[in-house]
C-alpha positions, 0 to 999 in steps of 0.5 A: 493441532490445527489453529483455531478458526477466527470467525469475523462473520458478526465480530468486527475485524477491528477487534483483532489485535496484532502489532506489526513491526517496521521492517527495518531499524530506524538507523537503517531507515535513515540510512536509506533515506539519506542515500536516496536523497543524495541520488538527486532524483526529482520528487513526486508532484501532486496530480490534478484532480480527475474523475477518471478511474485508476486501478491500484494493483497488488499481487494477491492471488485473485489477480490471476482471475481479474487481470483481464479487467485492467484493459478497461483502465488507462491509468494503472498503479502497481505495487510489489510483485504485481509489476512483473505479473502485469508485464508478463501478461502484456500490461504496462502499468502507468506507475509502479510504487515501492516503499519497503526498506528491505533489499529483497524488493529489488527482485520485483523491479529487476526487469523494468519497462521504459514506459513505467514511471517508478514512484520510489519511497526514499526509504527503499533500499539502495539496491532498488534504486540501482535496479532502476538506474536509467529509468523514470524515477520520482521520489516520495517519503514514508511517514510512520507517525508525526514524530518521524518528521520531528526526530528524523528531520531529513525530508527536503522541503516541499516534498510529499510524505505519505501515511498509509498503514504498514504495507505498500498496498495501503499506501498505494490508496493514498498515492492514488489520491495524491495523483488526483484520483477519487475513483479507485479500483483495487485488484489483488488486495485479498489478505488471504492465500490461494496456493500462496499469498501472492501471484508469483514468487515472493521471498517473504510469503508466510509459510503454511505453518503460519496460516490462520483460518478465518471464517466470514459467513459460510466461507473459510479463508486462509490468512495470517496474523499479518495479513489479517492486520492488513485487512483491519487497516484497510477500513481505517485507511478508507475512512481517511480518504473520505472523498475516494470511492473504493471498489474491490475486485476479485474474491478473498478475505478482504472482499468478504469482510467488506461485503459483510461490513456493508450488509451488517447495519451494526458493523457499518454504523460502528465503522462510520462512527470512526470518521470522527478520528479522520486525519490527513493522509498526505503532508507536504514538508514546507520550508521553515520560516527564517527567523530574523537575526537580532541587530 
């Protein structure tokens, strides 16, 4: 029996309920962080504010149709499978970003480029760091929640910790802002499938049995519960970046949901009303003040 079509033409995406689990146990996460810090790579630094546009490039299928537009951008931040896709098409990203703790992510950087600056979360698996040994690496940290700072306590003072949802594309929006950019153009963040969910090989592409049809207006897109939750998170992350102007390129479920929300006064107002819940999306770990010893 085919799955029921979810219709988000008039129903806000925020009504969708799905809880995504972190891709590793807290013990695995902590082990990755400790191993990364021990390597001694320099930490990510905050960039200078600029009005120059930046392209944030994910590996959704629409990238196959939009990548030529990247010639208009001097600054490109790729993530996940977009790294190899861009290099294969003669485009060298300024930065490439990874945050996933699993070992398979190393496949996306097995052919690194000398001109790319690799921004690796300390949560990345040691195989990712090994694949990029000898290349430009800067380290940042993943923040799941505020309690993470308290219970884990392993982030070095003065280093940047980023929130940003449950996938690297969402966190790349925050990274772009930390690098200083407020004019953010997003490519390949579709949250839906063409022939597959990605431009190239991906070891965790959702099988077709897990695909979920989603209607927006007259069009039905193929997605999955996880990618629908990503689309929901996108709108939340945009609210947490109030000084950032986001432009989506290409066509997919997320782009359609955005057009629908912006054209529906009720959905738009409900979304904007959520601004009262805005919190900071980046945090720096600072040195704890030293307590004077008793005489």
